[in-house]
PDB file of N, CA, C and O in Angstrom:
ATOM      1  N   UNK A   1      37.208-166.593  76.104  1.00  0.00           N
ATOM      2  CA  UNK A   1      38.374-167.474  75.910  1.00  0.00           C
ATOM      3  C   UNK A   1      38.181-167.636  74.384  1.00  0.00           C
ATOM      4  O   UNK A   1      37.102-167.649  73.792  1.00  0.00           O
ATOM      5  N   UNK A   2      39.437-167.758  73.847  1.00  0.00           N
ATOM      6  CA  UNK A   2      39.572-168.309  72.617  1.00  0.00           C
ATOM      7  C   UNK A   2      39.491-169.692  72.208  1.00  0.00           C
ATOM      8  O   UNK A   2      39.245-170.386  73.194  1.00  0.00           O
ATOM      9  N   UNK A   3      39.612-170.445  71.030  1.00  0.00           N
ATOM     10  CA  UNK A   3      39.446-171.439  70.535  1.00  0.00           C
ATOM     11  C   UNK A   3      40.385-172.514  71.244  1.00  0.00           C
ATOM     12  O   UNK A   3      41.575-172.238  71.087  1.00  0.00           O
ATOM     13  N   UNK A   4      40.215-173.352  71.781  1.00  0.00           N
ATOM     14  CA  UNK A   4      41.326-174.559  72.685  1.00  0.00           C
ATOM     15  C   UNK A   4      41.161-175.973  71.724  1.00  0.00           C
ATOM     16  O   UNK A   4      42.090-176.735  71.991  1.00  0.00           O
ATOM     17  N   UNK A   5      40.472-176.398  70.942  1.00  0.00           N
ATOM     18  CA  UNK A   5      40.574-177.773  70.305  1.00  0.00           C
ATOM     19  C   UNK A   5      40.454-177.554  68.925  1.00  0.00           C
ATOM     20  O   UNK A   5      39.825-178.381  68.265  1.00  0.00           O
ATOM     21  N   UNK A   6      41.058-176.373  68.266  1.00  0.00           N
ATOM     22  CA  UNK A   6      41.066-176.476  66.858  1.00  0.00           C
ATOM     23  C   UNK A   6      42.037-177.445  66.197  1.00  0.00           C
ATOM     24  O   UNK A   6      42.874-178.064  66.855  1.00  0.00           O
ATOM     25  N   UNK A   7      41.896-177.569  64.797  1.00  0.00           N
ATOM     26  CA  UNK A   7      43.380-178.847  64.603  1.00  0.00           C
ATOM     27  C   UNK A   7      43.843-178.259  63.092  1.00  0.00           C
ATOM     28  O   UNK A   7      43.128-177.392  62.589  1.00  0.00           O
ATOM     29  N   UNK A   8      44.701-178.596  62.573  1.00  0.00           N
ATOM     30  CA  UNK A   8      45.123-178.171  61.203  1.00  0.00           C
ATOM     31  C   UNK A   8      43.564-178.513  60.190  1.00  0.00           C
ATOM     32  O   UNK A   8      42.771-179.452  60.267  1.00  0.00           O
ATOM     33  N   UNK A   9      43.589-177.409  59.358  1.00  0.00           N
ATOM     34  CA  UNK A   9      42.154-177.709  58.110  1.00  0.00           C
ATOM     35  C   UNK A   9      40.998-176.928  58.721  1.00  0.00           C
ATOM     36  O   UNK A   9      40.152-176.528  57.921  1.00  0.00           O
ATOM     37  N   UNK A  10      40.838-176.667  59.924  1.00  0.00           N
ATOM     38  CA  UNK A  10      39.707-175.919  60.701  1.00  0.00           C
ATOM     39  C   UNK A  10      39.884-174.349  60.125  1.00  0.00           C
ATOM     40  O   UNK A  10      40.999-173.854  59.960  1.00  0.00           O
ATOM     41  N   UNK A  11      38.720-173.684  59.862  1.00  0.00           N
ATOM     42  CA  UNK A  11      38.810-172.239  59.915  1.00  0.00           C
ATOM     43  C   UNK A  11      38.675-171.645  61.472  1.00  0.00           C
ATOM     44  O   UNK A  11      37.902-172.141  62.291  1.00  0.00           O
ATOM     45  N   UNK A  12      39.378-170.723  61.700  1.00  0.00           N
ATOM     46  CA  UNK A  12      39.115-170.070  62.951  1.00  0.00           C
ATOM     47  C   UNK A  12      38.629-168.479  62.208  1.00  0.00           C
ATOM     48  O   UNK A  12      38.728-168.080  61.048  1.00  0.00           O
ATOM     49  N   UNK A  13      38.060-167.805  63.497  1.00  0.00           N
ATOM     50  CA  UNK A  13      38.025-166.480  63.369  1.00  0.00           C
ATOM     51  C   UNK A  13      39.006-165.066  64.220  1.00  0.00           C
ATOM     52  O   UNK A  13      39.239-165.059  65.428  1.00  0.00           O
ATOM     53  N   UNK A  14      39.195-164.605  63.805  1.00  0.00           N
ATOM     54  CA  UNK A  14      40.156-163.309  64.441  1.00  0.00           C
ATOM     55  C   UNK A  14      39.585-162.492  64.080  1.00  0.00           C
ATOM     56  O   UNK A  14      39.283-162.240  62.913  1.00  0.00           O
ATOM     57  N   UNK A  15      39.141-161.496  65.754  1.00  0.00           N
ATOM     58  CA  UNK A  15      38.622-160.144  65.787  1.00  0.00           C
ATOM     59  C   UNK A  15      39.639-159.062  65.270  1.00  0.00           C
ATOM     60  O   UNK A  15      40.869-159.077  65.223  1.00  0.00           O
ATOM     61  N   UNK A  16      38.768-158.173  64.922  1.00  0.00           N
ATOM     62  CA  UNK A  16      39.858-156.832  64.635  1.00  0.00           C
ATOM     63  C   UNK A  16      40.643-156.268  65.993  1.00  0.00           C
ATOM     64  O   UNK A  16      40.269-156.548  67.132  1.00  0.00           O
ATOM     65  N   UNK A  17      41.655-155.529  65.721  1.00  0.00           N
ATOM     66  CA  UNK A  17      42.421-155.292  66.649  1.00  0.00           C
ATOM     67  C   UNK A  17      43.476-156.449  67.267  1.00  0.00           C
ATOM     68  O   UNK A  17      44.314-156.224  68.139  1.00  0.00           O
ATOM     69  N   UNK A  18      43.273-157.526  66.716  1.00  0.00           N
ATOM     70  CA  UNK A  18      43.684-158.526  67.371  1.00  0.00           C
ATOM     71  C   UNK A  18      45.964-158.561  66.246  1.00  0.00           C
ATOM     72  O   UNK A  18      46.494-158.099  65.236  1.00  0.00           O
ATOM     73  N   UNK A  19      46.261-159.281  67.237  1.00  0.00           N
ATOM     74  CA  UNK A  19      48.121-159.223  66.771  1.00  0.00           C
ATOM     75  C   UNK A  19      47.960-160.368  66.364  1.00  0.00           C
ATOM     76  O   UNK A  19      47.494-161.273  67.057  1.00  0.00           O
ATOM     77  N   UNK A  20      48.465-160.524  64.728  1.00  0.00           N
ATOM     78  CA  UNK A  20      49.427-161.621  64.364  1.00  0.00           C
ATOM     79  C   UNK A  20      50.967-161.182  63.950  1.00  0.00           C
ATOM     80  O   UNK A  20      51.403-160.059  63.694  1.00  0.00           O
ATOM     81  N   UNK A  21      51.697-162.579  63.976  1.00  0.00           N
ATOM     82  CA  UNK A  21      53.013-161.952  63.566  1.00  0.00           C
ATOM     83  C   UNK A  21      53.577-163.310  62.779  1.00  0.00           C
ATOM     84  O   UNK A  21      53.078-164.430  62.667  1.00  0.00           O
ATOM     85  N   UNK A  22      54.959-162.686  62.225  1.00  0.00           N
ATOM     86  CA  UNK A  22      55.357-163.925  61.084  1.00  0.00           C
ATOM     87  C   UNK A  22      56.747-163.946  61.235  1.00  0.00           C
ATOM     88  O   UNK A  22      57.290-162.995  61.796  1.00  0.00           O
ATOM     89  N   UNK A  23      57.373-164.846  60.836  1.00  0.00           N
ATOM     90  CA  UNK A  23      58.882-165.087  60.957  1.00  0.00           C
ATOM     91  C   UNK A  23      59.948-164.590  59.920  1.00  0.00           C
ATOM     92  O   UNK A  23      59.831-164.927  58.742  1.00  0.00           O
ATOM     93  N   UNK A  24      60.673-164.035  60.208  1.00  0.00           N
ATOM     94  CA  UNK A  24      61.297-163.847  58.871  1.00  0.00           C
ATOM     95  C   UNK A  24      63.013-163.936  59.318  1.00  0.00           C
ATOM     96  O   UNK A  24      63.422-162.985  59.984  1.00  0.00           O
ATOM     97  N   UNK A  25      63.734-164.737  59.065  1.00  0.00           N
ATOM     98  CA  UNK A  25      64.835-165.770  59.220  1.00  0.00           C
ATOM     99  C   UNK A  25      65.046-165.381  60.808  1.00  0.00           C
ATOM    100  O   UNK A  25      64.688-166.065  61.767  1.00  0.00           O
ATOM    101  N   UNK A  26      65.731-164.080  60.841  1.00  0.00           N
ATOM    102  CA  UNK A  26      66.088-163.340  62.474  1.00  0.00           C
ATOM    103  C   UNK A  26      65.424-162.342  63.087  1.00  0.00           C
ATOM    104  O   UNK A  26      65.826-161.671  64.038  1.00  0.00           O
ATOM    105  N   UNK A  27      63.859-162.218  62.219  1.00  0.00           N
ATOM    106  CA  UNK A  27      63.316-160.827  62.831  1.00  0.00           C
ATOM    107  C   UNK A  27      61.810-161.295  62.613  1.00  0.00           C
ATOM    108  O   UNK A  27      61.422-162.300  62.017  1.00  0.00           O
ATOM    109  N   UNK A  28      61.200-160.495  63.129  1.00  0.00           N
ATOM    110  CA  UNK A  28      59.796-160.971  64.022  1.00  0.00           C
ATOM    111  C   UNK A  28      58.592-159.735  62.912  1.00  0.00           C
ATOM    112  O   UNK A  28      59.004-158.594  63.119  1.00  0.00           O
ATOM    113  N   UNK A  29      57.980-159.717  62.416  1.00  0.00           N
ATOM    114  CA  UNK A  29      56.595-158.801  61.872  1.00  0.00           C
ATOM    115  C   UNK A  29      55.338-158.839  62.406  1.00  0.00           C
ATOM    116  O   UNK A  29      54.587-159.805  62.272  1.00  0.00           O
ATOM    117  N   UNK A  30      55.040-157.738  63.068  1.00  0.00           N
ATOM    118  CA  UNK A  30      53.836-157.850  63.878  1.00  0.00           C
ATOM    119  C   UNK A  30      52.924-156.784  63.173  1.00  0.00           C
ATOM    120  O   UNK A  30      53.280-155.668  62.793  1.00  0.00           O
ATOM    121  N   UNK A  31      51.349-157.497  63.046  1.00  0.00           N
ATOM    122  CA  UNK A  31      50.733-156.569  62.364  1.00  0.00           C
ATOM    123  C   UNK A  31      49.277-156.696  63.163  1.00  0.00           C
ATOM    124  O   UNK A  31      48.752-157.702  63.640  1.00  0.00           O
ATOM    125  N   UNK A  32      48.790-155.256  63.137  1.00  0.00           N
ATOM    126  CA  UNK A  32      47.366-155.392  64.266  1.00  0.00           C
ATOM    127  C   UNK A  32      45.952-155.465  63.146  1.00  0.00           C
ATOM    128  O   UNK A  32      45.724-154.547  62.357  1.00  0.00           O
ATOM    129  N   UNK A  33      45.193-156.558  63.232  1.00  0.00           N
ATOM    130  CA  UNK A  33      44.620-156.451  61.986  1.00  0.00           C
ATOM    131  C   UNK A  33      43.462-155.573  62.158  1.00  0.00           C
ATOM    132  O   UNK A  33      42.843-155.326  63.193  1.00  0.00           O
ATOM    133  N   UNK A  34      43.265-155.125  60.915  1.00  0.00           N
ATOM    134  CA  UNK A  34      42.043-153.493  61.056  1.00  0.00           C
ATOM    135  C   UNK A  34      40.757-154.146  60.622  1.00  0.00           C
ATOM    136  O   UNK A  34      39.829-153.373  60.856  1.00  0.00           O
ATOM    137  N   UNK A  35      40.337-155.299  60.066  1.00  0.00           N
ATOM    138  CA  UNK A  35      39.471-155.925  60.245  1.00  0.00           C
ATOM    139  C   UNK A  35      39.267-157.490  60.592  1.00  0.00           C
ATOM    140  O   UNK A  35      40.215-158.267  60.474  1.00  0.00           O
ATOM    141  N   UNK A  36      38.211-157.849  60.951  1.00  0.00           N
ATOM    142  CA  UNK A  36      37.962-159.371  61.350  1.00  0.00           C
ATOM    143  C   UNK A  36      38.429-160.456  60.480  1.00  0.00           C
ATOM    144  O   UNK A  36      38.232-160.126  59.310  1.00  0.00           O
ATOM    145  N   UNK A  37      38.861-161.386  60.555  1.00  0.00           N
ATOM    146  CA  UNK A  37      39.611-162.867  59.480  1.00  0.00           C
ATOM    147  C   UNK A  37      38.893-163.792  59.923  1.00  0.00           C
ATOM    148  O   UNK A  37      38.554-163.936  61.097  1.00  0.00           O
ATOM    149  N   UNK A  38      38.551-164.639  58.794  1.00  0.00           N
ATOM    150  CA  UNK A  38      38.334-165.756  59.067  1.00  0.00           C
ATOM    151  C   UNK A  38      39.701-166.721  58.194  1.00  0.00           C
ATOM    152  O   UNK A  38      40.081-166.615  57.029  1.00  0.00           O
ATOM    153  N   UNK A  39      40.097-167.467  59.089  1.00  0.00           N
ATOM    154  CA  UNK A  39      41.442-167.649  58.309  1.00  0.00           C
ATOM    155  C   UNK A  39      41.648-169.508  58.614  1.00  0.00           C
ATOM    156  O   UNK A  39      41.059-170.091  59.524  1.00  0.00           O
ATOM    157  N   UNK A  40      42.532-170.137  57.699  1.00  0.00           N
ATOM    158  CA  UNK A  40      42.681-171.896  57.995  1.00  0.00           C
ATOM    159  C   UNK A  40      43.913-171.780  58.890  1.00  0.00           C
ATOM    160  O   UNK A  40      44.720-170.877  59.109  1.00  0.00           O
ATOM    161  N   UNK A  41      43.746-173.110  59.354  1.00  0.00           N
ATOM    162  CA  UNK A  41      44.828-173.161  60.498  1.00  0.00           C
ATOM    163  C   UNK A  41      45.890-174.067  59.530  1.00  0.00           C
ATOM    164  O   UNK A  41      45.494-175.074  58.943  1.00  0.00           O
ATOM    165  N   UNK A  42      47.010-173.677  59.458  1.00  0.00           N
ATOM    166  CA  UNK A  42      47.943-174.630  58.818  1.00  0.00           C
ATOM    167  C   UNK A  42      49.144-175.324  59.849  1.00  0.00           C
ATOM    168  O   UNK A  42      50.112-176.010  59.519  1.00  0.00           O
ATOM    169  N   UNK A  43      48.717-174.892  61.191  1.00  0.00           N
ATOM    170  CA  UNK A  43      49.455-175.421  62.059  1.00  0.00           C
ATOM    171  C   UNK A  43      49.594-175.333  63.284  1.00  0.00           C
ATOM    172  O   UNK A  43      49.090-174.225  63.469  1.00  0.00           O
ATOM    173  N   UNK A  44      49.970-175.756  64.457  1.00  0.00           N
ATOM    174  CA  UNK A  44      49.783-175.501  65.794  1.00  0.00           C
ATOM    175  C   UNK A  44      50.920-175.773  67.055  1.00  0.00           C
ATOM    176  O   UNK A  44      51.566-176.810  67.213  1.00  0.00           O
ATOM    177  N   UNK A  45      50.961-174.829  67.704  1.00  0.00           N
ATOM    178  CA  UNK A  45      51.874-175.041  68.877  1.00  0.00           C
ATOM    179  C   UNK A  45      51.170-174.746  70.083  1.00  0.00           C
ATOM    180  O   UNK A  45      50.045-174.248  70.038  1.00  0.00           O
ATOM    181  N   UNK A  46      51.903-175.089  71.461  1.00  0.00           N
ATOM    182  CA  UNK A  46      51.211-174.775  72.583  1.00  0.00           C
ATOM    183  C   UNK A  46      50.572-173.836  72.598  1.00  0.00           C
ATOM    184  O   UNK A  46      49.369-173.895  72.851  1.00  0.00           O
ATOM    185  N   UNK A  47      51.319-172.495  72.279  1.00  0.00           N
ATOM    186  CA  UNK A  47      50.333-171.133  72.725  1.00  0.00           C
ATOM    187  C   UNK A  47      49.612-170.445  71.087  1.00  0.00           C
ATOM    188  O   UNK A  47      48.714-169.606  71.026  1.00  0.00           O
ATOM    189  N   UNK A  48      50.155-170.943  70.179  1.00  0.00           N
ATOM    190  CA  UNK A  48      49.985-170.408  69.348  1.00  0.00           C
ATOM    191  C   UNK A  48      49.278-171.137  68.161  1.00  0.00           C
ATOM    192  O   UNK A  48      49.234-172.356  68.329  1.00  0.00           O
ATOM    193  N   UNK A  49      48.692-170.670  66.957  1.00  0.00           N
ATOM    194  CA  UNK A  49      47.919-171.207  65.815  1.00  0.00           C
ATOM    195  C   UNK A  49      48.721-170.514  64.852  1.00  0.00           C
ATOM    196  O   UNK A  49      49.035-169.341  65.053  1.00  0.00           O
ATOM    197  N   UNK A  50      49.130-171.219  63.680  1.00  0.00           N
ATOM    198  CA  UNK A  50      49.714-171.068  62.662  1.00  0.00           C
ATOM    199  C   UNK A  50      48.759-171.020  61.359  1.00  0.00           C
ATOM    200  O   UNK A  50      48.384-172.099  60.901  1.00  0.00           O
ATOM    201  N   UNK A  51      48.401-169.972  60.820  1.00  0.00           N
ATOM    202  CA  UNK A  51      47.322-169.588  59.985  1.00  0.00           C
ATOM    203  C   UNK A  51      47.890-169.103  58.505  1.00  0.00           C
ATOM    204  O   UNK A  51      48.934-168.484  58.300  1.00  0.00           O
ATOM    205  N   UNK A  52      46.938-169.546  57.552  1.00  0.00           N
ATOM    206  CA  UNK A  52      47.232-168.940  56.260  1.00  0.00           C
ATOM    207  C   UNK A  52      46.589-167.411  55.776  1.00  0.00           C
ATOM    208  O   UNK A  52      45.396-167.157  55.614  1.00  0.00           O
ATOM    209  N   UNK A  53      47.446-166.724  55.645  1.00  0.00           N
ATOM    210  CA  UNK A  53      46.997-164.957  55.394  1.00  0.00           C
ATOM    211  C   UNK A  53      47.497-164.543  54.601  1.00  0.00           C
ATOM    212  O   UNK A  53      48.711-164.671  54.757  1.00  0.00           O
ATOM    213  N   UNK A  54      47.179-163.938  53.511  1.00  0.00           N
ATOM    214  CA  UNK A  54      47.815-163.097  52.248  1.00  0.00           C
ATOM    215  C   UNK A  54      48.814-164.270  51.572  1.00  0.00           C
ATOM    216  O   UNK A  54      49.826-163.913  50.971  1.00  0.00           O
ATOM    217  N   UNK A  55      48.497-165.573  51.696  1.00  0.00           N
ATOM    218  CA  UNK A  55      49.434-166.309  50.999  1.00  0.00           C
ATOM    219  C   UNK A  55      50.638-166.457  51.758  1.00  0.00           C
ATOM    220  O   UNK A  55      51.735-166.458  51.199  1.00  0.00           O
ATOM    221  N   UNK A  56      50.489-166.597  53.148  1.00  0.00           N
ATOM    222  CA  UNK A  56      51.825-167.045  53.573  1.00  0.00           C
ATOM    223  C   UNK A  56      51.513-167.571  54.908  1.00  0.00           C
ATOM    224  O   UNK A  56      50.314-167.541  55.184  1.00  0.00           O
ATOM    225  N   UNK A  57      52.415-168.115  55.931  1.00  0.00           N
ATOM    226  CA  UNK A  57      51.915-168.287  56.795  1.00  0.00           C
ATOM    227  C   UNK A  57      51.946-167.236  58.415  1.00  0.00           C
ATOM    228  O   UNK A  57      53.058-166.785  58.690  1.00  0.00           O
ATOM    229  N   UNK A  58      50.828-166.901  59.363  1.00  0.00           N
ATOM    230  CA  UNK A  58      51.420-165.900  60.517  1.00  0.00           C
ATOM    231  C   UNK A  58      50.973-166.706  61.384  1.00  0.00           C
ATOM    232  O   UNK A  58      50.349-167.750  61.197  1.00  0.00           O
ATOM    233  N   UNK A  59      51.383-166.082  62.624  1.00  0.00           N
ATOM    234  CA  UNK A  59      51.240-166.600  63.703  1.00  0.00           C
ATOM    235  C   UNK A  59      49.859-165.977  65.034  1.00  0.00           C
ATOM    236  O   UNK A  59      50.093-164.776  65.174  1.00  0.00           O
ATOM    237  N   UNK A  60      48.750-166.337  65.861  1.00  0.00           N
ATOM    238  CA  UNK A  60      47.971-165.597  66.589  1.00  0.00           C
ATOM    239  C   UNK A  60      48.328-167.026  67.540  1.00  0.00           C
ATOM    240  O   UNK A  60      48.756-168.178  67.463  1.00  0.00           O
ATOM    241  N   UNK A  61      47.686-165.768  68.683  1.00  0.00           N
ATOM    242  CA  UNK A  61      47.863-166.419  70.424  1.00  0.00           C
ATOM    243  C   UNK A  61      46.359-167.213  69.956  1.00  0.00           C
ATOM    244  O   UNK A  61      45.478-166.986  69.126  1.00  0.00           O
ATOM    245  N   UNK A  62      46.618-168.222  70.954  1.00  0.00           N
ATOM    246  CA  UNK A  62      45.007-169.367  70.533  1.00  0.00           C
ATOM    247  C   UNK A  62      44.201-168.358  71.692  1.00  0.00           C
ATOM    248  O   UNK A  62      42.972-168.347  71.620  1.00  0.00           O
ATOM    249  N   UNK A  63      44.717-167.703  72.517  1.00  0.00           N
ATOM    250  CA  UNK A  63      43.387-167.111  73.379  1.00  0.00           C
ATOM    251  C   UNK A  63      42.804-165.877  72.460  1.00  0.00           C
ATOM    252  O   UNK A  63      41.900-165.206  72.958  1.00  0.00           O
ATOM    253  N   UNK A  64      43.282-165.543  71.129  1.00  0.00           N
ATOM    254  CA  UNK A  64      42.577-164.803  70.402  1.00  0.00           C
ATOM    255  C   UNK A  64      42.298-165.008  69.233  1.00  0.00           C
ATOM    256  O   UNK A  64      42.314-164.146  68.354  1.00  0.00           O
ATOM    257  N   UNK A  65      41.987-166.264  69.078  1.00  0.00           N
ATOM    258  CA  UNK A  65      41.125-166.884  67.905  1.00  0.00           C
ATOM    259  C   UNK A  65      39.961-167.923  68.648  1.00  0.00           C
ATOM    260  O   UNK A  65      39.982-168.574  69.692  1.00  0.00           O
ATOM    261  N   UNK A  66      38.888-167.722  67.508  1.00  0.00           N
ATOM    262  CA  UNK A  66      37.936-168.553  67.983  1.00  0.00           C
ATOM    263  C   UNK A  66      37.160-169.154  66.861  1.00  0.00           C
ATOM    264  O   UNK A  66      36.983-168.636  65.758  1.00  0.00           O
ATOM    265  N   UNK A  67      36.603-170.615  67.382  1.00  0.00           N
ATOM    266  CA  UNK A  67      36.338-171.379  66.629  1.00  0.00           C
ATOM    267  C   UNK A  67      34.770-171.199  65.962  1.00  0.00           C
ATOM    268  O   UNK A  67      33.737-170.877  66.549  1.00  0.00           O
ATOM    269  N   UNK A  68      35.013-171.582  64.275  1.00  0.00           N
ATOM    270  CA  UNK A  68      33.997-170.991  63.586  1.00  0.00           C
ATOM    271  C   UNK A  68      32.833-172.108  63.162  1.00  0.00           C
ATOM    272  O   UNK A  68      32.882-172.851  62.182  1.00  0.00           O
ATOM    273  N   UNK A  69      31.516-172.011  64.403  1.00  0.00           N
ATOM    274  CA  UNK A  69      30.800-173.330  64.069  1.00  0.00           C
ATOM    275  C   UNK A  69      29.842-173.700  63.082  1.00  0.00           C
ATOM    276  O   UNK A  69      28.998-172.811  62.962  1.00  0.00           O
ATOM    277  N   UNK A  70      29.731-174.262  62.649  1.00  0.00           N
ATOM    278  CA  UNK A  70      28.808-174.728  61.551  1.00  0.00           C
ATOM    279  C   UNK A  70      27.534-174.997  61.861  1.00  0.00           C
ATOM    280  O   UNK A  70      27.705-175.536  62.954  1.00  0.00           O
ATOM    281  N   UNK A  71      26.415-175.006  61.684  1.00  0.00           N
ATOM    282  CA  UNK A  71      24.887-175.105  61.707  1.00  0.00           C
ATOM    283  C   UNK A  71      24.397-175.920  60.624  1.00  0.00           C
ATOM    284  O   UNK A  71      24.337-175.558  59.448  1.00  0.00           O
ATOM    285  N   UNK A  72      23.898-177.535  61.288  1.00  0.00           N
ATOM    286  CA  UNK A  72      23.476-178.117  59.852  1.00  0.00           C
ATOM    287  C   UNK A  72      22.104-178.159  60.319  1.00  0.00           C
ATOM    288  O   UNK A  72      21.907-178.135  61.534  1.00  0.00           O
ATOM    289  N   UNK A  73      21.235-178.212  59.598  1.00  0.00           N
ATOM    290  CA  UNK A  73      19.680-178.129  58.820  1.00  0.00           C
ATOM    291  C   UNK A  73      19.197-179.058  58.149  1.00  0.00           C
ATOM    292  O   UNK A  73      19.249-179.093  56.919  1.00  0.00           O
ATOM    293  N   UNK A  74      18.634-179.976  58.911  1.00  0.00           N
ATOM    294  CA  UNK A  74      18.364-180.690  57.669  1.00  0.00           C
ATOM    295  C   UNK A  74      19.706-181.985  57.190  1.00  0.00           C
ATOM    296  O   UNK A  74      20.462-182.658  57.890  1.00  0.00           O
ATOM    297  N   UNK A  75      19.532-181.899  55.836  1.00  0.00           N
ATOM    298  CA  UNK A  75      20.506-182.372  55.038  1.00  0.00           C
ATOM    299  C   UNK A  75      21.611-181.297  54.196  1.00  0.00           C
ATOM    300  O   UNK A  75      22.294-181.687  53.249  1.00  0.00           O
ATOM    301  N   UNK A  76      21.640-179.977  54.697  1.00  0.00           N
ATOM    302  CA  UNK A  76      22.047-178.903  54.486  1.00  0.00           C
ATOM    303  C   UNK A  76      22.934-178.417  55.671  1.00  0.00           C
ATOM    304  O   UNK A  76      22.497-178.237  56.808  1.00  0.00           O
ATOM    305  N   UNK A  77      24.102-178.244  55.324  1.00  0.00           N
ATOM    306  CA  UNK A  77      25.368-177.547  56.163  1.00  0.00           C
ATOM    307  C   UNK A  77      24.838-175.931  55.767  1.00  0.00           C
ATOM    308  O   UNK A  77      24.423-175.611  54.653  1.00  0.00           O
ATOM    309  N   UNK A  78      24.940-175.147  56.772  1.00  0.00           N
ATOM    310  CA  UNK A  78      25.200-173.477  56.349  1.00  0.00           C
ATOM    311  C   UNK A  78      25.792-172.914  57.310  1.00  0.00           C
ATOM    312  O   UNK A  78      25.473-172.825  58.495  1.00  0.00           O
ATOM    313  N   UNK A  79      27.003-172.393  56.541  1.00  0.00           N
ATOM    314  CA  UNK A  79      28.136-172.228  57.432  1.00  0.00           C
ATOM    315  C   UNK A  79      27.900-170.471  58.235  1.00  0.00           C
ATOM    316  O   UNK A  79      28.721-170.048  59.049  1.00  0.00           O
TER     317      UNK A  79
END
């Protein structure tokens, strides 16, 4: 199951072969990722995360996105 409690400013992992889409006035563009991506969440709706990819907003289904967990050891964060 994908990420469920991500918020604006979080980084999410999107696996390769995942479809993302973008709105252009009256049309939509779909792309299938060839490589996995770690992307910044810039918005959210009930079914989608809005992410920053290649300098513009794209949308990915929440069920296809995964939380990137940070590990803390001592006083240092390890991503």
